[in-house]
N, C-alpha and C positions, 0 to 999 in steps of 0.2 A: 358807627354804622348800625342801622337797625332795620330789620324786615318788618314792614307795616303789617296791618290786618288783612289787607287784601291778599297778599302772598301766603301768609300764615293760614288764613281761612280756606283758601283755594286748595292748597295742599292737604289740609285736614279733610275737607269735604271729598276731594278726589280720592284720598286714602280709604275714607269710608265707603265712597262709591265701588272702589276695586274690591274690597273685602266683601260687601254685600252683594256684588254682581255675581260673585261665584256661588253665593248662598242662594241667590234667586234663580239659579240655572240660566243665567245669561238675559234674564228679563230686565226691563228698565227699573230703575230705582227712583222713587219719588223724593224730590228735593225736601218736601215737608218731613219726611222721615230723616233724612240727613241732618236738617236743621235741628230737629228735635234731640237726635242723638248726640250731635256734637255742640249743642247750646249755642247755635249761631242764627241770627235774624233770617228768617226765609226770605224776606225782600232783599237782603243783602247778598244772600246766596244766588237768587235769581238774576241779579246784576253780574256776579262773578261767572255764573254759567252761561250767560248770554256770551261773554268774552271767550270763555273756554270753547264753546260751541263754534263761534266765529274762527277760532284758531285750529279747529279740527281735532281738538282733544277729546270732545265728548259728542255723543249722537243724541238727539232728543226724540222722544216718541210721545205723540199727543194721545188723548182719549183716555177712556178707562185701562188702567194697568200702565198709563204712561209714566214717563220720568226720564231718566238720562242713563246711558250706558257708555263705557269707554269706547273710544273710537279705535284704539290699539290695545293690544295685551298690556297688563300692568308692568311687565318686564320690559316693555318697549317706551313707556311713558316716563319720560324724565322729570325730575323735580324742577330742574331749571326751566324746562318748557312751561310747566304750569305757572310759575312765578312770573316769567316773562309774558305770558298770555294774558294775565290781569293787570298788565302795565305796571307792575312793581319794579321800581329801580332798585338796583343792588350797586350802589356807588359808594365807595368808602372815602372818597376825596370830596371836598367842598367846592371844587371847580365846576363850572358850568359846563354842560355837555357841549353847548354851541357858544360861540362868541369868543371870549378872552381864552388865552393859552393857560392861565393859572387863576388862582383864587385871590391873590393879592390885589391891592388896590390899582397898582399899575399894569396888571396883566401877567406878572412873573408867578412862578411856582413857589409855594411855600417850602420850607426846608424839609418837611416831611412827606412831601407830595409821593415820592417814589415808593416810600413805605406803605401809605395807604392805598395806592394804586396797585401794588403788587399783591397786598392782601386781597383787594377786591377781585383780582384775577384768579387768586386761589379758591376764594370762596365760590366763584362762578364755576371754576373747574371741578370742585367738589360736587356742586349740585348738579353738573352735567353728568357725574358718575354715579348718581343715585337714581334709581327707578323706584315706582310706587311699590313694586314686587319686593325691592330690598326693605322698605319701611315696614310693609305688611309682614314679612317673614322674620323681622328682626335681625336682619343681617348687619345693620349698622354697629351694634355692639361687638360684632366679631371683626370688624374691619380694623386694620392697624392705623394709628393716627399717622398721616404723612407728614413728614418734616420733623417729626419729634423722635429723640432717641429714647430707647427703653432702658433708662438708668435707674 
């Protein structure tokens, strides 16, 4: 399983926006500035932010001093919402979402289907538990690893 550039870049840009929005006194942050700081193509960010805006995660402001603001506070903006807003699939199995029941030629599930399916659910659950504020404040290093023993 791999998170593609849409999801990674959207999270990077949204984290930058959340951090800069506070510095800017709540004013809009220009995408060109985010693109330069994060070394992401401006045209690619424009595509991603159009999707984020349609999903209600950011608010755009036009004209001089225009740019984007978070639609909700950073502690209310979940990483999973950002990733799904840019249509980034987080599937660990090779089974098709629609159509056959499994990934094998005759439609049955492979032997490891449940392993990968459960891993996908856990990743999704983890991303639902992390907000932009958690990322900005470095709280992820403080969180205990779930499901791992401290031996």
